[in-house]
A tleap script that builds the chain and sets N, CA, C and O, in Angstrom:
source leaprc.protein.ff14SB
mol = sequence {
  NMET GLU GLU LEU SER PHE TYR ASP VAL LYS
  SER LYS LYS LYS PHE ASN SER SER ASP TYR
  SER VAL LYS GLN LYS SER GLY ARG PHE PHE
  ALA VAL THR LYS SER LYS VAL GLY THR HIE
  ASP CYS TRP ARG VAL LEU SER LYS ASP GLN
  ALA ALA LYS ILE LYS CLYS
}
set mol.1.N position { 190.024 181.769 122.193 }
set mol.1.CA position { 188.629 182.189 122.244 }
set mol.1.C position { 187.971 181.999 120.883 }
set mol.1.O position { 188.619 182.028 119.837 }
set mol.2.N position { 186.699 181.810 120.940 }
set mol.2.CA position { 185.898 181.647 119.736 }
set mol.2.C position { 185.789 182.993 119.013 }
set mol.2.O position { 185.684 184.035 119.660 }
set mol.3.N position { 185.812 182.977 117.692 }
set mol.3.CA position { 185.725 184.207 116.911 }
set mol.3.C position { 184.272 184.678 116.850 }
set mol.3.O position { 183.369 183.894 116.557 }
set mol.4.N position { 184.058 185.963 117.129 }
set mol.4.CA position { 182.723 186.554 117.091 }
set mol.4.C position { 182.673 187.659 116.053 }
set mol.4.O position { 183.699 188.247 115.710 }
set mol.5.N position { 181.488 187.937 115.560 }
set mol.5.CA position { 181.269 189.008 114.602 }
set mol.5.C position { 180.824 190.261 115.355 }
set mol.5.O position { 179.931 190.200 116.200 }
set mol.6.N position { 181.450 191.388 115.046 }
set mol.6.CA position { 181.116 192.669 115.659 }
set mol.6.C position { 180.714 193.651 114.570 }
set mol.6.O position { 181.105 193.496 113.413 }
set mol.7.N position { 179.934 194.658 114.935 }
set mol.7.CA position { 179.547 195.721 114.011 }
set mol.7.C position { 180.050 197.043 114.565 }
set mol.7.O position { 179.722 197.418 115.691 }
set mol.8.N position { 180.847 197.748 113.774 }
set mol.8.CA position { 181.382 199.050 114.161 }
set mol.8.C position { 180.400 200.128 113.710 }
set mol.8.O position { 180.256 200.383 112.514 }
set mol.9.N position { 179.733 200.754 114.663 }
set mol.9.CA position { 178.694 201.733 114.360 }
set mol.9.C position { 179.284 202.982 113.691 }
set mol.9.O position { 178.663 203.556 112.796 }
set mol.10.N position { 180.461 203.397 114.116 }
set mol.10.CA position { 181.047 204.621 113.564 }
set mol.10.C position { 181.499 204.450 112.122 }
set mol.10.O position { 181.281 205.347 111.307 }
set mol.11.N position { 182.123 203.325 111.782 }
set mol.11.CA position { 182.578 203.110 110.404 }
set mol.11.C position { 181.537 202.361 109.561 }
set mol.11.O position { 181.691 202.232 108.347 }
set mol.12.N position { 180.466 201.863 110.224 }
set mol.12.CA position { 179.369 201.143 109.568 }
set mol.12.C position { 179.862 199.891 108.836 }
set mol.12.O position { 179.442 199.603 107.715 }
set mol.13.N position { 180.768 199.149 109.501 }
set mol.13.CA position { 181.302 197.930 108.895 }
set mol.13.C position { 181.313 196.800 109.909 }
set mol.13.O position { 181.461 197.026 111.110 }
set mol.14.N position { 181.153 195.578 109.411 }
set mol.14.CA position { 181.244 194.382 110.253 }
set mol.14.C position { 182.675 193.865 110.202 }
set mol.14.O position { 183.376 194.026 109.203 }
set mol.15.N position { 183.098 193.236 111.307 }
set mol.15.CA position { 184.394 192.574 111.337 }
set mol.15.C position { 184.350 191.450 112.355 }
set mol.15.O position { 183.496 191.433 113.240 }
set mol.16.N position { 185.271 190.516 112.225 }
set mol.16.CA position { 185.369 189.384 113.138 }
set mol.16.C position { 186.586 189.575 114.033 }
set mol.16.O position { 187.607 190.116 113.607 }
set mol.17.N position { 186.465 189.127 115.270 }
set mol.17.CA position { 187.576 189.230 116.202 }
set mol.17.C position { 187.520 188.089 117.212 }
set mol.17.O position { 186.445 187.657 117.628 }
set mol.18.N position { 188.690 187.616 117.592 }
set mol.18.CA position { 188.761 186.615 118.654 }
set mol.18.C position { 189.490 187.197 119.861 }
set mol.18.O position { 189.741 186.495 120.840 }
set mol.19.N position { 189.826 188.482 119.784 }
set mol.19.CA position { 190.495 189.190 120.875 }
set mol.19.C position { 189.492 190.148 121.523 }
set mol.19.O position { 189.378 191.305 121.120 }
set mol.20.N position { 188.766 189.652 122.534 }
set mol.20.CA position { 187.735 190.447 123.197 }
set mol.20.C position { 187.653 190.042 124.657 }
set mol.20.O position { 188.190 189.011 125.063 }
set mol.21.N position { 186.976 190.863 125.434 }
set mol.21.CA position { 186.743 190.533 126.843 }
set mol.21.C position { 185.236 190.487 127.086 }
set mol.21.O position { 184.463 191.137 126.383 }
set mol.22.N position { 184.832 189.714 128.085 }
set mol.22.CA position { 183.416 189.596 128.433 }
set mol.22.C position { 183.157 190.480 129.644 }
set mol.22.O position { 183.815 190.335 130.674 }
set mol.23.N position { 182.205 191.391 129.525 }
set mol.23.CA position { 181.856 192.302 130.620 }
set mol.23.C position { 180.382 192.167 130.947 }
set mol.23.O position { 179.564 191.868 130.077 }
set mol.24.N position { 180.052 192.391 132.219 }
set mol.24.CA position { 178.661 192.369 132.652 }
set mol.24.C position { 178.267 193.780 133.060 }
set mol.24.O position { 178.969 194.437 133.829 }
set mol.25.N position { 177.140 194.236 132.537 }
set mol.25.CA position { 176.652 195.578 132.827 }
set mol.25.C position { 175.139 195.508 132.961 }
set mol.25.O position { 174.448 195.072 132.040 }
set mol.26.N position { 174.629 195.934 134.096 }
set mol.26.CA position { 173.181 195.933 134.370 }
set mol.26.C position { 172.556 194.552 134.175 }
set mol.26.O position { 171.433 194.446 133.683 }
set mol.27.N position { 173.266 193.505 134.553 }
set mol.27.CA position { 172.730 192.157 134.457 }
set mol.27.C position { 172.810 191.529 133.082 }
set mol.27.O position { 172.370 190.393 132.904 }
set mol.28.N position { 173.360 192.237 132.099 }
set mol.28.CA position { 173.500 191.705 130.742 }
set mol.28.C position { 174.982 191.467 130.464 }
set mol.28.O position { 175.845 192.099 131.074 }
set mol.29.N position { 175.265 190.566 129.556 }
set mol.29.CA position { 176.640 190.239 129.203 }
set mol.29.C position { 176.980 190.780 127.820 }
set mol.29.O position { 176.162 190.736 126.901 }
set mol.30.N position { 178.207 191.292 127.688 }
set mol.30.CA position { 178.676 191.872 126.436 }
set mol.30.C position { 180.090 191.396 126.130 }
set mol.30.O position { 180.887 191.161 127.038 }
set mol.31.N position { 180.391 191.256 124.850 }
set mol.31.CA position { 181.756 191.037 124.384 }
set mol.31.C position { 182.248 192.396 123.906 }
set mol.31.O position { 181.570 193.062 123.123 }
set mol.32.N position { 183.429 192.813 124.374 }
set mol.32.CA position { 183.952 194.134 124.045 }
set mol.32.C position { 185.327 193.988 123.405 }
set mol.32.O position { 186.194 193.284 123.924 }
set mol.33.N position { 185.516 194.663 122.271 }
set mol.33.CA position { 186.800 194.646 121.580 }
set mol.33.C position { 187.092 196.031 121.016 }
set mol.33.O position { 186.197 196.869 120.909 }
set mol.34.N position { 188.339 196.263 120.659 }
set mol.34.CA position { 188.734 197.527 120.042 }
set mol.34.C position { 188.339 197.516 118.575 }
set mol.34.O position { 188.374 196.468 117.930 }
set mol.35.N position { 187.968 198.659 118.048 }
set mol.35.CA position { 187.623 198.796 116.640 }
set mol.35.C position { 188.864 198.601 115.776 }
set mol.35.O position { 189.974 198.941 116.187 }
set mol.36.N position { 188.674 198.054 114.584 }
set mol.36.CA position { 189.791 197.847 113.651 }
set mol.36.C position { 190.261 199.162 113.022 }
set mol.36.O position { 191.425 199.277 112.639 }
set mol.37.N position { 189.362 200.162 112.910 }
set mol.37.CA position { 189.700 201.398 112.203 }
set mol.37.C position { 189.829 202.621 113.105 }
set mol.37.O position { 190.286 203.671 112.653 }
set mol.38.N position { 189.443 202.505 114.346 }
set mol.38.CA position { 189.504 203.658 115.239 }
set mol.38.C position { 190.006 203.276 116.612 }
set mol.38.O position { 190.528 202.179 116.812 }
set mol.39.N position { 189.846 204.193 117.567 }
set mol.39.CA position { 190.312 203.948 118.925 }
set mol.39.C position { 189.170 203.622 119.878 }
set mol.39.O position { 189.393 203.468 121.079 }
set mol.40.N position { 187.959 203.516 119.363 }
set mol.40.CA position { 186.790 203.262 120.207 }
set mol.40.C position { 186.543 201.763 120.387 }
set mol.40.O position { 187.117 200.932 119.683 }
set mol.41.N position { 185.674 201.442 121.345 }
set mol.41.CA position { 185.310 200.055 121.625 }
set mol.41.C position { 184.045 199.680 120.869 }
set mol.41.O position { 183.181 200.521 120.622 }
set mol.42.N position { 183.946 198.397 120.504 }
set mol.42.CA position { 182.746 197.854 119.884 }
set mol.42.C position { 182.182 196.799 120.824 }
set mol.42.O position { 182.908 195.924 121.297 }
set mol.43.N position { 180.891 196.887 121.090 }
set mol.43.CA position { 180.219 196.000 122.045 }
set mol.43.C position { 179.261 195.093 121.296 }
set mol.43.O position { 178.628 195.506 120.324 }
set mol.44.N position { 179.159 193.844 121.757 }
set mol.44.CA position { 178.208 192.891 121.197 }
set mol.44.C position { 177.483 192.234 122.362 }
set mol.44.O position { 178.112 191.823 123.336 }
set mol.45.N position { 176.162 192.133 122.264 }
set mol.45.CA position { 175.356 191.516 123.318 }
set mol.45.C position { 175.536 189.998 123.254 }
set mol.45.O position { 175.508 189.400 122.179 }
set mol.46.N position { 175.719 189.394 124.421 }
set mol.46.CA position { 175.836 187.937 124.526 }
set mol.46.C position { 174.701 187.392 125.372 }
set mol.46.O position { 174.206 188.068 126.273 }
set mol.47.N position { 174.298 186.180 125.083 }
set mol.47.CA position { 173.316 185.523 125.946 }
set mol.47.C position { 174.032 185.051 127.205 }
set mol.47.O position { 175.260 184.980 127.240 }
set mol.48.N position { 173.271 184.737 128.215 }
set mol.48.CA position { 173.832 184.270 129.480 }
set mol.48.C position { 174.619 182.974 129.258 }
set mol.48.O position { 175.691 182.786 129.834 }
set mol.49.N position { 174.086 182.095 128.430 }
set mol.49.CA position { 174.748 180.819 128.137 }
set mol.49.C position { 176.051 181.025 127.373 }
set mol.49.O position { 177.057 180.379 127.667 }
set mol.50.N position { 176.032 181.929 126.388 }
set mol.50.CA position { 177.244 182.234 125.627 }
set mol.50.C position { 178.332 182.783 126.535 }
set mol.50.O position { 179.486 182.366 126.437 }
set mol.51.N position { 177.985 183.700 127.408 }
set mol.51.CA position { 178.949 184.317 128.316 }
set mol.51.C position { 179.551 183.267 129.248 }
set mol.51.O position { 180.757 183.280 129.493 }
set mol.52.N position { 178.731 182.367 129.765 }
set mol.52.CA position { 179.224 181.312 130.654 }
set mol.52.C position { 180.173 180.365 129.914 }
set mol.52.O position { 181.178 179.924 130.472 }
set mol.53.N position { 179.853 180.060 128.677 }
set mol.53.CA position { 180.680 179.174 127.864 }
set mol.53.C position { 182.041 179.818 127.565 }
set mol.53.O position { 183.068 179.141 127.613 }
set mol.54.N position { 182.053 181.104 127.259 }
set mol.54.CA position { 183.284 181.815 126.925 }
set mol.54.C position { 184.157 182.021 128.146 }
set mol.54.O position { 185.380 181.916 128.051 }
set mol.55.N position { 183.554 182.314 129.295 }
set mol.55.CA position { 184.313 182.593 130.514 }
set mol.55.C position { 185.080 181.393 131.031 }
set mol.55.O position { 186.049 181.564 131.771 }
set mol.56.N position { 184.673 180.171 130.663 }
set mol.56.CA position { 185.336 178.959 131.164 }
set mol.56.C position { 186.755 178.850 130.739 }
set mol.56.O position { 187.432 177.883 131.088 }
savepdb mol mol.pdb
quit
């Protein structure tokens, strides 16, 4: 998978990850990964085209 940049709201830090899943919620697409410093999830909004490209 392509590496994406995520922002961890709780620790207020950016990080890159290539270990994520693509989820659809309310018609929007998101990349979801585990936080590097905690046990919570970090979500990133994806465009429809990006999500289709990654899902292939």
